[in-house]
Structures are given as structure tokens and as C-alpha cells.
N, C-alpha and C positions, 0 to 999 in steps of 0.2 A: 604714363603707365606705371612708373616707379612708385608713385604715391599709392596707387591702388594695390599694387603687389605688396608693398610694405604693410598696408592696412589688412590685407587678406592673410598675410603671415602672422601678424599680431593676433588676428581673430582666432587662428587655430592654436594659439598658445606659444608661439615662438617669441622669446624675449627680444627687446628692441635691438640690442647689440648683435645677436645672432641673426635677426632678420636683416640687418644691414650687411652682414657678411654674405648671406645668401644672395641679396640683391647685387652685391659686387660681383659674385660669381655669375649670376644671370646676365649682368651687363656685358661680360666677356662673350657669352653666347649670342646675345642680341647684337653686339657690334659686328659679329660675323654673319648675322642673319641665320644663325643655327638654332632655330626654334625647336627642332627635334631634340637637340642636345640639351637645351634649357629644360624642356619638359621631362626628359629622361633623368636629369639631375634631381629635379623636384620629386618625381615619383619614387626614385630609388633612395634618396637621402633625407627627404623631409616628410612626405606624406605617409601616413600609417592607416591601417584599417579602422582604428578607433576615431579617426577624424571623420565627421559626417560627409557623406557623398557630395552634398551641396557645396562644401568648401573645396573638395577636389575639383568639382566642375568649375567653380569660380576661378581657381588658379589656372586650370586648363584654358579657359576662355581668355584670361589675361595674357598668358604666354603666347597664344596663337592669334591674338586680335589683329596684328599687323603682318601676319605671315603670308597671307594669300593662299594658304593651303586649304583646299576643299576636297574631301573632308580632311580635317587635321587628325593625324594619328594619335591615339591615346596610349598605344603600346609600341615601343621601339625595341625590336629584338637585339640582343647582344651578338657579338661575333660568334660566340659559342653556340647560341641558339640558332643562328643562321646556318652554321655548319651542320648542326644536328638535324635540320629539317630537310 
């Protein structure tokens, strides 16, 4: 999966060194099976509206591929958002 994630990050314009940093951070989440945290980090720190939806979807699928979550959440509320609802 790391190779596919790296390729997807490069495709959206992330330079190689930065992509490797992101992968290292994602590995910490994956080692804890924290797929929600991994996705939250990507959508808050990496993905932008200017990136085509298909690339968001590809990264989403790669993050959750081994999670067993059905359906996998695409939005994870922050603690502040939880308290406000």
C-alpha cells in the first residue's frame, strides 16, 4: 500500500521528500490501525479543493483498504465539533 500511496501523493503534486514525510506520519496511524486518524491528517493537512475529486477518492480508498470499516467515514469531527453538536 505504501507504494500506491506514494504514487498518489506524487500525482497530486507533492514532491518526493514531502511525500515520504507524509508516508512516515501515515505509518504511525496504520501501525495503530487508526485509519480515521490517517484520513483526518490527509484531508486536513494535504488535500485541497483544487485537487481533483478523483484524487481525493483514490487516497480515501488507499487509506481505508484494510480497515474493515463499512462504510468508511470521509469526515471525522473534531472534539470542538462534537461538543458543538
